[in-house]
C-alpha positions as CSV (number, residue, x, y, z in Angstrom):
1,M,9.7,-49.3,-187.3
2,D,12.3,-48.7,-190.1
3,P,12.5,-52.0,-192.0
4,V,16.2,-51.6,-192.7
5,A,17.2,-50.7,-189.1
6,P,19.2,-53.4,-187.2
7,P,17.0,-55.0,-184.5
8,D,19.0,-53.4,-181.7
9,L,18.7,-49.9,-183.2
10,A,15.0,-50.5,-183.9
11,A,14.5,-51.5,-180.2
12,A,16.4,-48.5,-179.0
13,L,14.3,-46.2,-181.2
14,D,11.1,-47.8,-179.9
15,S,12.3,-47.4,-176.3
16,M,13.1,-43.7,-176.9
17,W,9.8,-43.2,-178.6
18,T,7.9,-44.6,-175.6
19,K,10.0,-42.4,-173.3
20,F,9.4,-39.1,-175.2
21,L,5.8,-39.7,-176.4
22,P,4.2,-37.9,-173.3
23,E,6.4,-34.9,-173.9
24,L,5.6,-34.8,-177.6
25,R,1.9,-35.0,-176.7
26,E,2.4,-32.1,-174.3
27,R,4.0,-30.0,-177.0
28,V,1.1,-30.6,-179.3
29,A,-1.3,-29.6,-176.5
30,I,0.6,-26.3,-176.2
31,L,0.0,-25.7,-179.9
32,E,-3.7,-26.5,-179.5
33,E,-3.9,-24.1,-176.5
34,A,-2.2,-21.4,-178.6
35,N,-4.4,-22.1,-181.5
36,T,-7.5,-21.6,-179.4
37,A,-6.1,-18.4,-177.9
38,L,-5.3,-17.1,-181.4
39,A,-8.9,-17.9,-182.6
40,T,-10.4,-16.0,-179.7
41,G,-8.0,-13.1,-180.0
42,T,-6.4,-13.8,-176.6
43,L,-3.0,-15.1,-177.6
44,S,-0.4,-13.7,-175.3
45,V,3.2,-13.0,-176.2
46,E,4.3,-15.6,-173.7
47,L,2.0,-18.3,-175.1
48,R,3.1,-17.4,-178.7
49,A,6.7,-17.9,-177.6
50,K,5.8,-21.2,-175.9
51,A,4.0,-22.4,-179.0
52,N,7.0,-21.4,-181.2
53,A,9.4,-23.3,-179.0
54,A,7.1,-26.4,-178.8
55,A,6.8,-26.4,-182.6
56,H,10.5,-26.1,-183.1
57,K,11.2,-29.0,-180.7
58,L,8.5,-31.1,-182.3
59,A,10.0,-30.6,-185.7
60,G,13.4,-31.8,-184.6
61,V,12.3,-34.8,-182.6
62,L,9.9,-36.0,-185.2
63,G,12.6,-35.8,-187.8
64,T,14.9,-37.9,-185.6
65,F,12.2,-40.6,-185.7
66,G,11.9,-40.4,-189.5
67,L,8.4,-38.8,-189.3
68,T,8.9,-36.3,-192.1
69,R,5.3,-35.3,-192.3
70,G,5.3,-34.3,-188.6
71,T,8.4,-32.3,-189.1
72,V,6.8,-30.4,-192.0
73,L,3.7,-29.7,-190.0
74,A,5.6,-28.6,-187.0
75,R,7.8,-26.2,-189.1
76,E,4.6,-24.7,-190.5
77,A,3.4,-23.9,-187.0
78,E,6.8,-22.7,-186.0
79,I,6.8,-20.2,-188.8
80,V,3.4,-18.8,-187.9
81,Y,4.3,-18.5,-184.2
82,S,7.6,-16.8,-185.0
83,G,5.8,-14.1,-186.9
84,E,4.2,-10.9,-185.8
85,P,2.2,-10.8,-182.6
86,D,-0.9,-9.7,-184.6
87,T,-1.2,-12.9,-186.6
88,D,-4.5,-13.1,-188.3
89,P,-7.0,-15.2,-186.2
90,V,-8.2,-16.8,-189.4
91,E,-4.9,-18.7,-189.4
92,A,-6.2,-20.5,-186.3
93,A,-8.2,-22.9,-188.5
94,H,-5.1,-23.8,-190.4
95,L,-3.2,-24.2,-187.2
96,Q,-5.9,-26.5,-185.8
97,E,-5.5,-28.7,-188.9
98,I,-1.7,-28.7,-188.3
99,A,-2.3,-29.8,-184.6
100,A,-4.7,-32.5,-185.8
101,G,-2.1,-33.7,-188.3
102,L,0.5,-33.8,-185.6
103,Q,-1.8,-35.9,-183.4
104,A,-2.3,-38.3,-186.3
105,V,1.5,-38.5,-186.8
106,L,2.0,-39.4,-183.1
107,A,-0.7,-42.0,-183.3
108,S,0.8,-43.5,-186.5
109,R,4.1,-44.4,-184.8
110,K,3.6,-47.5,-182.7
């Protein structure tokens, strides 16, 4: 919780966080699925687009909640998934680290 936010605003943000948390977790799961597919060389164009959209939305929502680290991580994933369809599978390890970082960011906001 932001220490300078008025109590009503803080409560509203907490309520919104609780409401959107399942959706945020689902978006991270999409990134994890895409990462696995990339690592095994089975990443489809559809899943790439889905991962790109999930990363884009995560970046925006996490920024709304002041979770700058999450926004930075999500933007990194978005950049990779907006690239060429033949992204190097070696990048999958970095993308797994990004997904783990995003999970940690979600867990850090209570």
